[in-house]
DRENLOZA-532748 format. One record per residue: x, y, z of N, C-alpha, C, CB in turn; residue in one letter. Coordinates in steps of 0.05 Angstrom, whole numbers, padded with zeros to 5 digits, always signed. Last residue first. Glycine has a CB too. Layout:
DRENLOZA-532748
XYZXYZXYZXYZa;...
end
This chain:
DRENLOZA-532748
-00596+03559-01562-00614+03537-01562-00595+03512-01556-00631+03534-01590k;-00569+03602-01577-00574+03600-01547-00589+03575-01541-00590+03625-01537q;-00571+03604-01634-00545+03597-01620-00550+03593-01588-00522+03622-01626a;-00620+03629-01639-00617+03600-01650-00591+03590-01633-00612+03599-01686e;-00612+03680-01621-00631+03661-01605-00626+03635-01612-00660+03665-01609e;-00574+03697-01658-00564+03696-01630-00584+03680-01613-00561+03726-01619w;-00606+03698-01704-00582+03682-01706-00575+03675-01676-00557+03697-01721a;-00645+03738-01692-00652+03709-01694-00632+03690-01693-00665+03704-01716k;-00611+03781-01686-00626+03773-01662-00634+03744-01665-00650+03792-01657l;-00596+03788-01739-00574+03781-01719-00589+03771-01691-00554+03809-01715m;-00645+03798-01764-00630+03771-01771-00607+03765-01749-00616+03772-01801t;-00659+03845-01741-00678+03819-01736-00660+03795-01742-00705+03817-01757k;-00616+03874-01761-00621+03873-01729-00638+03849-01726-00636+03900-01716i;-00626+03876-01812-00604+03862-01804-00603+03857-01774-00580+03877-01813n;-00676+03906-01815-00675+03875-01823-00651+03864-01811-00674+03868-01855n;-00651+03957-01805-00669+03945-01785-00673+03916-01791-00696+03958-01786g;-00619+03961-01850-00606+03963-01820-00628+03952-01803-00598+03997-01808r;-00653+03963-01892-00635+03941-01889-00621+03941-01862-00616+03942-01911k;-00680+04010-01877-00699+03985-01878-00676+03962-01874-00719+03983-01909m;-00640+04049-01887-00650+04048-01858-00667+04024-01856-00667+04074-01849l;-00632+04037-01940-00610+04030-01922-00621+04031-01896-00585+04048-01925t;-00684+04056-01958-00673+04027-01966-00651+04021-01948-00662+04025-01998m;-00682+04108-01949-00705+04093-01934-00691+04063-01935-00739+04094-01952s;-00618+04140-01935-00642+04131-01955-00659+04110-01938-00629+04114-01985s;-00606+04192-01891-00602+04164-01899-00623+04156-01917-00601+04147-01877i;-00614+04237-01866-00599+04238-01893-00594+04209-01903-00571+04255-01890p;-00687+04244-01846-00658+04234-01844-00643+04238-01871-00657+04202-01837s;-00728+04274-01804-00717+04274-01834-00690+04269-01831-00721+04303-01851l;-00773+04239-01762-00747+04250-01765-00743+04250-01795-00724+04234-01750y;-00830+04255-01723-00822+04249-01751-00790+04258-01756-00843+04266-01773i;-00835+04223-01653-00829+04246-01676-00830+04236-01700-00802+04260-01676y;-00861+04178-01627-00856+04210-01615-00855+04229-01637-00826+04215-01599d;-00863+04133-01654-00888+04140-01636-00884+04166-01628-00891+04122-01611t;-00839+04158-01721-00839+04139-01698-00860+04149-01677-00810+04138-01685t;-00823+04155-01787-00847+04161-01768-00842+04143-01743-00877+04154-01783v;-00775+04181-01819-00780+04162-01807-00804+04171-01787-00755+04151-01795v;-00759+04202-01891-00774+04210-01864-00780+04185-01848-00801+04225-01868f;-00703+04213-01930-00725+04194-01921-00738+04208-01896-00713+04162-01913s;-00666+04250-01944-00671+04227-01963-00695+04211-01956-00648+04208-01964k;-00645+04319-01944-00664+04294-01934-00665+04275-01954-00694+04302-01927e;-00618+04359-01961-00601+04332-01959-00616+04316-01951-00577+04331-01943k;-00644+04407-01951-00637+04398-01978-00623+04370-01983-00618+04418-01988g;-00611+04418-01888-00631+04431-01907-00626+04421-01934-00631+04462-01907e;-00585+04363-01862-00582+04392-01869-00601+04393-01891-00551+04403-01876e;-00619+04313-01822-00606+04322-01844-00604+04352-01848-00619+04310-01864a;-00654+04314-01777-00624+04306-01776-00610+04314-01799-00620+04277-01774i;-00705+04350-01749-00686+04350-01775-00659+04338-01764-00682+04384-01790r;-00765+04330-01729-00737+04334-01720-00721+04328-01743-00729+04317-01695k;-00833+04346-01722-00811+04345-01743-00782+04350-01729-00816+04368-01768v;-00872+04367-01689-00866+04334-01687-00842+04331-01703-00891+04312-01700f;-00898+04413-01690-00872+04412-01675-00862+04386-01673-00874+04421-01649g;-00935+04433-01723-00950+04423-01693-00920+04413-01678-00978+04391-01697e;-00913+04442-01773-00927+04463-01755-00932+04455-01729-00952+04472-01765d;-00898+04386-01784-00879+04408-01776-00890+04434-01765-00864+04414-01799r;-00949+04365-01789-00933+04355-01768-00909+04374-01764-00924+04325-01775v;-00965+04394-01835-00981+04392-01811-00963+04386-01787-01002+04371-01814t;-00927+04380-01873-00931+04410-01869-00944+04410-01840-00951+04425-01894s;-00934+04323-01878-00909+04334-01870-00910+04365-01859-00892+04332-01895l;-00991+04323-01898-00982+04313-01871-00955+04325-01859-00977+04282-01874f;-00983+04351-01946-01001+04360-01924-00993+04352-01899-01027+04352-01928e;-00948+04315-01973-00941+04343-01970-00953+04355-01947-00947+04358-01992k;-00983+04271-01975-00960+04270-01957-00950+04297-01952-00938+04252-01969t;-01025+04290-02008-01035+04285-01982-01007+04281-01961-01056+04256-01984t;-01001+04299-02057-01011+04322-02039-01017+04315-02011-01036+04333-02051a;-00941+04261-02072-00970+04263-02067-00981+04287-02051-00978+04238-02053a;-00889+04270-02075-00906+04279-02100-00934+04278-02096-00900+04261-02123q;-00865+04250-02031-00875+04282-02028-00886+04287-02057-00846+04306-02020t;-00848+04198-02042-00871+04200-02029-00882+04231-02029-00868+04189-02001s;-00799+04205-02068-00820+04192-02080-00847+04198-02070-00817+04165-02077s;-00768+04230-02027-00770+04243-02058-00795+04229-02071-00741+04235-02080e;-00770+04199-01985-00778+04225-01983-00784+04237-02012-00758+04240-01968l;-00789+04134-01962-00773+04153-01986-00784+04179-01986-00777+04143-02018d;-00801+04120-01897-00815+04128-01923-00792+04144-01941-00842+04150-01916i;-00815+04079-01850-00791+04088-01860-00801+04098-01888-00767+04066-01860i;-00859+04075-01791-00856+04073-01816-00827+04088-01827-00880+04084-01827a;-00852+04065-01737-00877+04061-01747-00876+04055-01775-00895+04082-01741i;-00807+04050-01689-00809+04057-01712-00837+04049-01725-00787+04047-01724v;-00799+04028-01634-00815+04054-01638-00820+04066-01667-00801+04075-01622d;-00771+03985-01641-00800+03982-01634-00818+04006-01635-00803+03972-01608e;-00722+04007-01642-00733+03996-01663-00760+03992-01661-00721+03974-01669k;-00708+04066-01608-00714+04042-01607-00731+04031-01631-00724+04040-01583p;-00661+04109-01644-00689+04104-01635-00690+04073-01629-00712+04113-01658v;-00609+04159-01649-00616+04127-01649-00642+04125-01633-00591+04106-01633i;-00572+04210-01677-00602+04200-01670-00599+04172-01672-00626+04211-01690i;-00533+04238-01693-00530+04228-01665-00557+04216-01658-00523+04252-01644e;-00534+04226-01761-00525+04243-01743-00522+04226-01712-00546+04268-01743g;-00581+04170-01770-00565+04190-01777-00559+04212-01755-00576+04201-01800g;-00614+04134-01743-00624+04148-01764-00607+04165-01777-00646+04161-01758l;-00602+04067-01722-00590+04090-01721-00602+04105-01746-00561+04087-01720h;-00646+04030-01677-00639+04039-01703-00627+04067-01706-00662+04038-01719l;-00639+03980-01631-00641+04005-01632-00635+04010-01664-00621+04018-01611f;-00676+03926-01589-00655+03937-01608-00658+03966-01616-00657+03921-01634m;
end
């Protein structure tokens, strides 16, 4: 299954490591340092316009700055699990 992160970016759900709220997490110095380091090393992919980022999604390949809230992304991910489980039950 796949997860739409915003814009034209869709990633395999199994590649998602973490979905993190940008506003609350960047209050911590360690998170700021992490984002600065991965940006300098070229791992950050910006989906959102500058200043419109709401979350960052850590995947096996990149860190995406998304315009979609972390709660919405997590709900999307959970809906995929729910739909898959319902489909598996229907196949029995």
